[in-house]
C-alpha positions as CSV (number, residue, x, y, z in Angstrom):
1,X,117.7,76.2,123.7
2,X,114.2,77.5,124.8
3,X,111.2,76.0,123.9
4,X,109.2,77.8,120.7
5,X,105.9,79.8,121.8
6,X,102.5,78.1,121.2
7,X,102.0,80.0,118.7
8,X,104.8,79.6,116.6
9,X,104.6,76.2,117.1
10,X,101.4,75.8,115.8
11,X,102.2,77.7,112.6
12,X,105.6,74.9,112.2
13,X,103.4,72.1,112.7
14,X,100.9,73.3,110.1
15,X,103.4,74.7,107.4
16,X,103.8,72.0,104.9
17,X,107.6,70.4,104.4
18,X,109.8,71.9,101.9
19,X,107.6,75.1,100.6
20,X,108.6,78.1,100.3
21,X,105.6,79.6,98.2
22,X,102.9,81.8,99.2
23,X,100.9,79.5,101.8
24,X,96.5,79.6,101.3
25,X,94.0,79.6,103.5
26,X,93.5,76.2,103.0
27,X,97.3,75.4,104.5
28,X,98.5,74.3,101.1
29,X,101.0,76.1,98.7
30,X,99.2,78.6,96.3
31,X,100.7,80.3,93.2
32,X,99.1,83.6,94.4
33,X,96.9,84.8,97.2
34,X,94.9,88.3,98.2
35,X,94.2,89.2,101.6
36,X,91.8,92.2,102.0
37,X,92.2,93.2,105.7
38,X,88.9,95.0,106.8
39,X,88.3,98.4,108.3
40,X,86.4,98.6,111.9
41,X,84.9,101.2,113.7
42,X,87.6,103.8,114.7
43,X,87.4,106.0,117.8
44,X,88.6,108.7,116.3
45,X,85.6,109.2,114.3
46,X,86.6,108.0,110.8
47,X,83.5,105.2,111.4
48,X,82.5,102.9,108.9
49,X,78.6,102.2,108.2
50,X,76.8,100.9,111.0
51,X,75.5,98.0,109.1
52,X,78.9,96.9,108.6
53,X,80.1,93.9,110.6
54,X,83.4,94.6,111.5
55,X,83.8,93.6,115.2
56,X,88.2,94.0,115.6
57,X,89.5,95.5,112.8
58,X,91.0,92.1,112.5
59,X,88.9,90.7,109.9
60,X,89.5,89.7,106.4
61,X,88.6,88.9,103.0
62,X,90.8,86.2,101.2
63,X,91.1,85.2,97.2
64,X,93.4,82.7,95.3
65,X,93.4,81.3,91.8
66,X,90.8,78.5,93.1
67,X,88.3,81.0,94.4
68,X,85.9,82.3,92.5
69,X,85.1,85.3,94.7
70,X,85.9,86.5,97.9
71,X,85.5,84.5,100.7
72,X,85.6,84.9,104.6
73,X,89.2,84.5,105.8
74,X,90.2,81.7,108.5
75,X,89.6,83.4,111.8
76,X,91.2,86.7,112.2
77,X,94.4,88.2,110.5
78,X,96.6,86.9,113.0
79,X,95.0,83.5,113.0
80,X,98.3,80.9,113.3
81,X,96.4,78.6,110.6
82,X,95.7,81.6,108.2
83,X,97.0,82.1,104.8
84,X,99.8,85.1,106.3
85,X,100.9,83.0,109.6
86,X,101.6,80.4,107.6
87,X,103.5,82.1,104.5
88,X,105.6,84.4,106.8
89,X,106.4,81.6,108.9
90,X,109.8,80.8,107.6
91,X,111.5,84.2,108.7
92,X,110.9,83.3,112.4
93,X,112.3,79.4,112.5
94,X,115.0,79.3,114.4
95,X,117.2,77.9,111.8
96,X,116.9,80.5,108.8
97,X,120.1,79.7,107.5
98,X,118.7,78.2,104.3
99,X,116.6,81.0,103.4
100,X,117.3,84.4,101.8
101,X,114.9,87.4,102.6
102,X,114.7,91.0,102.7
103,X,111.3,93.3,104.5
104,X,111.1,96.6,103.3
105,X,108.6,99.3,104.7
106,X,108.1,103.4,104.6
107,X,106.9,102.8,107.8
108,X,109.3,100.1,109.4
109,X,108.2,98.2,113.0
110,X,109.5,100.6,116.0
111,X,113.0,98.4,116.5
112,X,114.5,100.0,113.7
113,X,113.3,103.7,113.9
114,X,111.7,106.0,111.4
115,X,112.3,106.5,107.5
116,X,114.2,109.4,106.4
117,X,111.4,110.2,103.7
118,X,113.6,109.3,101.1
119,X,113.4,106.1,100.4
120,X,110.1,104.7,98.1
121,X,106.5,104.7,99.3
122,X,106.4,100.9,99.2
123,X,106.2,97.9,101.8
124,X,106.5,94.4,101.2
125,X,108.7,90.9,101.8
126,X,110.8,89.2,99.6
127,X,111.7,85.2,100.5
128,X,113.1,83.1,98.9
129,X,115.7,79.8,98.4
130,X,117.8,78.4,95.6
131,X,114.7,77.0,93.7
132,X,111.9,79.6,94.6
133,X,110.1,81.9,96.8
134,X,107.6,84.6,97.0
135,X,107.1,88.5,96.7
136,X,105.0,89.8,99.0
137,X,103.4,93.2,98.3
138,X,101.1,95.0,100.8
139,X,99.9,98.1,102.5
140,X,100.7,97.7,105.9
141,X,102.5,100.1,108.2
142,X,105.4,98.6,110.7
143,X,104.5,95.2,109.3
144,X,106.1,92.4,109.3
145,X,107.9,92.2,112.4
146,X,111.6,92.1,112.5
147,X,112.8,88.3,112.3
148,X,114.6,88.3,115.9
149,X,110.5,88.4,117.4
150,X,109.8,85.0,118.0
151,X,106.9,84.9,115.7
152,X,104.6,86.2,113.6
153,X,102.5,89.0,114.9
154,X,100.1,91.7,113.2
155,X,100.5,95.3,114.6
156,X,97.9,97.1,116.7
157,X,98.5,100.4,114.4
158,X,96.7,98.5,111.8
159,X,93.7,97.6,112.8
160,X,91.3,100.7,112.0
161,X,91.8,101.3,107.9
162,X,91.3,98.5,105.3
163,X,94.6,96.9,104.0
164,X,95.9,94.8,101.4
165,X,98.6,91.6,101.1
166,X,99.2,90.6,97.7
167,X,101.6,87.3,97.6
168,X,102.9,85.6,94.3
169,X,105.5,82.6,94.0
170,X,107.9,82.9,91.6
171,X,110.8,80.7,90.6
172,X,113.9,82.1,91.7
173,X,114.9,83.4,88.1
174,X,112.4,86.0,88.2
175,X,114.2,87.5,91.5
176,X,117.1,89.1,89.1
177,X,114.0,91.0,87.7
178,X,112.4,91.6,90.7
179,X,115.5,93.0,92.2
180,X,116.2,95.6,89.4
181,X,112.4,96.9,90.1
182,X,113.2,97.1,93.6
183,X,116.4,99.7,92.4
184,X,114.0,102.1,90.8
185,X,111.8,102.1,94.0
186,X,114.4,102.3,96.8
187,X,112.6,100.6,99.4
188,X,113.7,101.3,103.3
189,X,115.0,97.9,104.0
190,X,114.7,97.3,107.7
191,X,115.7,93.8,107.9
192,X,117.4,91.0,105.7
193,X,119.4,87.9,105.4
194,X,121.1,86.9,101.6
195,X,123.8,85.2,102.2
196,X,122.4,81.9,100.6
197,X,121.8,84.0,97.4
198,X,124.3,86.7,97.4
199,X,126.4,85.2,94.3
200,X,123.3,84.3,92.6
201,X,121.5,87.4,92.7
202,X,123.6,90.7,93.1
203,X,120.2,93.0,91.9
204,X,118.8,92.1,95.5
205,X,122.1,92.2,97.2
206,X,122.2,96.0,96.1
207,X,118.9,97.4,96.7
208,X,119.5,95.4,100.3
209,X,122.5,97.7,100.6
210,X,120.9,100.7,99.8
211,X,121.7,101.2,96.0
212,X,119.2,102.6,93.6
213,X,118.9,103.6,89.9
214,X,120.9,106.8,89.2
215,X,120.5,108.2,85.6
216,X,117.5,107.9,83.2
217,X,115.1,106.4,82.6
218,X,113.8,106.8,86.0
219,X,110.8,103.5,85.2
220,X,110.7,100.6,84.0
221,X,108.4,97.7,83.4
222,X,108.7,93.6,83.1
223,X,107.1,90.6,82.9
224,X,107.2,88.4,85.5
225,X,106.0,84.5,85.3
226,X,105.1,82.9,88.5
227,X,105.6,79.4,89.5
228,X,102.5,78.2,87.7
229,X,102.9,79.9,84.4
230,X,100.7,83.3,84.8
231,X,102.0,86.4,83.7
232,X,102.2,89.4,86.1
233,X,103.6,92.8,85.0
234,X,105.8,95.1,87.3
235,X,106.0,99.0,87.3
236,X,108.5,100.5,89.3
237,X,109.3,104.1,89.0
238,X,112.0,106.2,90.8
239,X,111.4,109.7,92.7
240,X,112.8,111.3,89.8
241,X,109.9,110.3,87.5
242,X,107.9,113.3,89.1
243,X,104.4,112.3,87.9
244,X,101.8,109.8,89.3
245,X,102.4,106.2,88.9
246,X,98.6,106.0,87.2
247,X,97.9,108.7,85.0
248,X,101.6,109.8,84.2
249,X,102.6,106.0,82.7
250,X,100.4,102.8,83.9
251,X,97.2,103.3,82.1
252,X,98.7,104.2,79.1
253,X,100.9,101.2,79.3
254,X,98.0,99.1,79.9
255,X,95.8,100.7,77.4
256,X,93.0,101.2,79.6
257,X,90.9,103.5,81.4
258,X,91.7,103.0,85.3
259,X,89.8,103.0,88.5
260,X,92.5,103.4,91.2
261,X,91.3,102.8,95.0
262,X,94.2,104.8,97.4
263,X,93.6,106.7,101.0
264,X,92.0,109.5,99.8
265,X,93.6,112.5,101.4
266,X,95.2,115.7,99.9
267,X,94.0,113.8,96.5
268,X,94.6,115.2,92.6
269,X,91.5,115.4,90.9
270,X,90.3,112.7,88.1
271,X,92.7,112.5,85.4
272,X,90.5,113.4,82.3
273,X,92.8,114.8,79.6
274,X,94.7,112.2,78.1
275,X,93.7,108.9,75.8
276,X,93.1,106.8,78.7
277,X,91.1,108.4,81.8
278,X,91.8,107.8,85.9
279,X,89.3,108.0,88.4
280,X,89.6,107.7,92.1
281,X,87.3,105.1,93.9
282,X,85.5,106.4,96.6
283,X,83.2,103.9,97.8
284,X,84.1,100.5,98.2
285,X,81.3,97.4,99.1
286,X,82.2,93.6,99.9
287,X,79.1,91.4,98.5
288,X,76.9,90.8,101.5
289,X,79.0,93.7,103.7
290,X,81.0,95.4,104.3
291,X,80.6,98.8,102.8
292,X,82.5,102.0,103.2
293,X,84.4,105.1,102.0
294,X,87.6,104.9,100.5
295,X,88.7,107.7,102.9
296,X,88.6,104.4,105.5
297,X,91.2,102.2,103.4
298,X,94.6,102.4,103.0
299,X,95.2,99.9,100.4
300,X,96.1,100.9,97.0
301,X,95.0,98.9,93.6
302,X,93.3,99.9,90.6
303,X,91.3,97.8,88.2
304,X,90.4,98.5,84.5
305,X,87.0,100.1,84.0
306,X,85.8,98.0,81.4
307,X,85.7,94.5,81.6
308,X,86.9,94.3,78.4
309,X,90.5,94.3,79.1
310,X,91.0,93.1,82.7
311,X,93.6,94.5,84.6
312,X,94.2,94.7,87.8
313,X,97.1,96.2,90.3
314,X,98.2,96.2,93.3
315,X,100.3,98.9,93.9
316,X,102.4,101.1,96.8
317,X,101.3,104.7,95.5
318,X,98.1,107.0,96.8
319,X,97.4,109.2,94.1
320,X,98.1,112.3,95.6
321,X,100.9,115.2,94.3
322,X,103.0,113.6,97.5
323,X,103.2,110.3,95.5
324,X,105.5,112.5,92.4
325,X,108.2,112.3,94.6
326,X,108.5,109.2,95.7
327,X,109.7,105.7,94.6
328,X,107.0,103.2,94.3
329,X,105.2,100.7,91.7
330,X,102.7,98.7,90.9
331,X,102.3,94.7,90.2
332,X,99.4,94.0,87.8
333,X,97.5,91.1,85.8
334,X,94.6,90.4,83.9
335,X,94.1,86.8,85.5
336,X,89.8,86.7,85.5
337,X,88.9,86.0,88.8
338,X,91.2,88.5,90.4
339,X,90.2,91.7,88.3
340,X,86.1,90.4,88.5
341,X,86.8,90.3,92.5
342,X,88.3,93.8,92.7
343,X,86.0,95.2,90.4
344,X,83.0,93.8,92.4
345,X,84.2,96.5,95.2
346,X,84.1,99.4,93.0
347,X,80.6,100.9,94.6
348,X,81.1,104.7,93.3
349,X,84.3,106.4,91.8
350,X,84.6,109.9,91.1
351,X,83.9,109.9,87.4
352,X,85.4,112.6,84.7
353,X,83.2,115.6,83.7
354,X,81.4,114.9,80.3
355,X,82.3,114.2,77.5
356,X,83.9,110.8,78.8
357,X,86.8,110.9,76.4
358,X,88.2,113.6,74.1
359,X,87.2,113.8,70.5
360,X,89.6,112.2,68.0
């Protein structure tokens, strides 16, 4: 048997034994984390402001339950001792017989070719054993690499734009509902091995086989409880829902106006006619920098417009007319430090015209 690469060996030595959870930048298991990969100045002319210190498109900000605010990541996004490499390390071990996994991406790695355009506009990783696991929701094309690769790596195409990765640790019982949510989204699964859980979690097995919801209702929401007891609300819509995820459903369900960050190209105007308004984030600014326009950021997230609600969501879909016709979802929570940290990024929004709310 060939010796593992030095990168893989470094990862395996750093991962705590007998854990299948989100692993933080500290190298220890965490209930959840968010990685925000920062954009860089690109050769295509889509440059962020000169004052931004973005040397290589691999820098990131990090946040977890113990963080008060965004902090600099450990090295670059591909750092073997960073949260992302540590969390995904089990996928690239030689012996994967004791884990189950499902990798999905509407823009899969080159090994598997291109999507047919009918799948959900969603990207993520489900990794678990019989006791626990995690759901990683992200916005990165062609990621992560197929498990036949020798080690975790970051795709070269994902350096120019901002990206988010949201990992939550769940007990195995919660993956029944996670599987049901994915059946609405209809993700493009490009790598999988569910043998150890196929008798216990038929919902995930069905998703891996390409099955999806065939009849109304075309949307579903459910509360998910993390390993540490935090509450998350998952929203999932099928392509037949044919409405904007945010203004057509999530804002009303959460009872809150929303400010939505997404890749703003061919976008819809702010949604201002209903009880709850949805506006677009057009400028982002991290404490201490960088500051840039949302056209430089592929991440998809939303925050409540006021601090009384504290809702924050990491999601799959852009606010565009194309999003009407694709499956996708959002994972939302009212965790205070998560809300405060995302809310602090909103430098400018495209507002609704006056009056701010319709008269009652």
